[in-house]
Every structure is written in structure tokens, then in C-alpha cells.
C-alpha positions as a Markdown table, in Angstrom:
| # | Residue | x | y | z |
|---|---|---|---|---|
| 1 | Met | 96.7 | 333.8 | 183.0 |
| 2 | Arg | 97.6 | 330.2 | 183.8 |
| 3 | Gln | 97.8 | 327.3 | 181.5 |
| 4 | Gly | 98.4 | 323.6 | 181.8 |
| 5 | Glu | 98.0 | 320.3 | 180.1 |
| 6 | Val | 95.5 | 317.7 | 181.5 |
| 7 | Cys | 93.8 | 314.5 | 180.3 |
| 8 | Lys | 90.1 | 314.8 | 179.7 |
| 9 | Ile | 88.5 | 311.4 | 180.6 |
| 10 | Ser | 85.3 | 310.6 | 178.7 |
| 11 | Ser | 82.4 | 308.6 | 180.2 |
| 12 | Ser | 83.5 | 305.5 | 178.3 |
| 13 | Gly | 87.0 | 305.8 | 179.9 |
| 14 | Trp | 89.0 | 307.2 | 177.0 |
| 15 | Ala | 91.6 | 309.8 | 177.9 |
| 16 | Arg | 92.5 | 312.8 | 175.6 |
| 17 | Glu | 95.1 | 315.4 | 176.2 |
| 18 | Val | 93.8 | 318.9 | 176.3 |
| 19 | Thr | 95.2 | 322.3 | 177.4 |
| 20 | Leu | 93.4 | 324.5 | 179.9 |
| 21 | Phe | 93.8 | 328.3 | 180.0 |
| 22 | Leu | 92.7 | 330.0 | 183.2 |
| 23 | Phe | 91.8 | 333.7 | 182.9 |
| 24 | Asp | 90.2 | 336.0 | 185.5 |
| 25 | Asn | 86.7 | 335.1 | 184.5 |
| 26 | Glu | 87.0 | 332.2 | 182.1 |
| 27 | Leu | 88.4 | 328.8 | 181.7 |
| 28 | Val | 89.3 | 328.0 | 178.0 |
| 29 | Leu | 89.7 | 324.4 | 176.7 |
| 30 | Cys | 91.8 | 323.6 | 173.7 |
| 31 | Lys | 93.1 | 320.5 | 172.0 |
| 32 | Lys | 96.1 | 319.8 | 169.7 |
| 33 | Asp | 95.5 | 320.2 | 166.0 |
| 34 | Leu | 95.6 | 316.8 | 164.3 |
| 35 | Ile | 97.4 | 318.1 | 161.2 |
| 36 | Lys | 99.7 | 320.7 | 162.9 |
| 37 | Arg | 100.8 | 319.2 | 166.1 |
| 38 | Ser | 102.4 | 322.4 | 167.3 |
| 39 | Ser | 99.1 | 324.4 | 167.2 |
| 40 | Leu | 96.0 | 324.3 | 169.4 |
| 41 | Val | 92.3 | 324.3 | 168.4 |
| 42 | Tyr | 89.6 | 326.0 | 170.6 |
| 43 | Lys | 87.1 | 323.5 | 171.9 |
| 44 | Asp | 85.1 | 325.1 | 174.7 |
| 45 | Arg | 85.0 | 327.8 | 177.4 |
| 46 | Phe | 83.4 | 328.1 | 180.8 |
| 47 | Ala | 82.6 | 331.2 | 182.8 |
| 48 | Ile | 84.2 | 330.8 | 186.2 |
| 49 | Ala | 81.0 | 331.9 | 187.9 |
| 50 | Asp | 79.1 | 329.1 | 186.2 |
| 51 | Val | 81.6 | 326.2 | 187.0 |
| 52 | Glu | 82.0 | 324.1 | 190.2 |
| 53 | Val | 85.1 | 322.1 | 190.8 |
| 54 | Leu | 84.5 | 318.8 | 192.5 |
| 55 | Glu | 86.5 | 315.8 | 193.7 |
| 56 | Pro | 85.4 | 312.9 | 191.4 |
| 57 | Leu | 84.6 | 309.3 | 192.2 |
| 58 | Ala | 87.5 | 308.6 | 189.8 |
| 59 | Val | 89.9 | 308.9 | 192.8 |
| 60 | Met | 88.7 | 305.5 | 193.8 |
| 61 | Asp | 89.6 | 304.2 | 190.3 |
| 62 | Gly | 93.3 | 304.9 | 190.7 |
| 63 | Arg | 93.4 | 308.5 | 189.5 |
| 64 | Pro | 94.3 | 310.4 | 192.6 |
| 65 | Tyr | 95.0 | 313.7 | 190.8 |
| 66 | Ala | 91.6 | 314.0 | 189.1 |
| 67 | Phe | 89.0 | 316.7 | 189.4 |
| 68 | Gln | 85.5 | 317.3 | 187.9 |
| 69 | Leu | 84.2 | 320.4 | 186.3 |
| 70 | Arg | 80.4 | 320.8 | 186.5 |
| 71 | Ser | 78.9 | 323.6 | 184.4 |
| 72 | Phe | 75.7 | 325.3 | 185.5 |
| 73 | Ser | 75.2 | 327.1 | 182.1 |
| 74 | Gly | 74.2 | 325.4 | 178.9 |
| 75 | Pro | 73.9 | 321.6 | 179.1 |
| 76 | Lys | 74.3 | 320.3 | 182.7 |
| 77 | Glu | 77.3 | 318.1 | 182.1 |
| 78 | Thr | 80.2 | 317.0 | 184.3 |
| 79 | Gln | 83.7 | 316.5 | 182.8 |
| 80 | Ile | 86.5 | 314.6 | 184.5 |
| 81 | Tyr | 90.2 | 315.7 | 184.1 |
| 82 | Asn | 93.4 | 314.1 | 185.3 |
| 83 | Tyr | 96.7 | 315.8 | 185.6 |
């Protein structure tokens, strides 16, 4: 298992700090609890087989350490993360 903090960038440009946990077959997304800052709240999970990691167009926007996650299961959405 690996874990790390990244900033999730919304389509409107807002950044929110989240924690990613990488397991053998899943990627789990958590955010900090608003009341208890020391605990995490589960937000989403992705099966590794159903996710594609892409280099985003955001690199041109001054975010050189960004990547996109595109999910093939559920809603077809792309999320941008910056570390």
C-alpha cells in the first residue's frame, strides 16, 4: 500500500487537498474531516483495471506535476490532480 496527499482540481479551478491510497487493485480517495481535522472521510474508489492515468492539459497552465485519472466504469469523468 502507498499513500500520499495531492490537490484535486475541479473544472472551475478550485483546488482541494485529498489523500490517495494505492492498493494492489484499487485507488481510494479520502478527504479531511471538516470537524475532526486529524481524521479522513472516504470519498471514492477506483478499480485499477478501470482507470487510465493521463498527462493533462493543465501542464500548460503552470502545473507541471499534474496528472489526470479517467474512469471507464460508472460516469465517464476525468479528474485532475496536482502534487
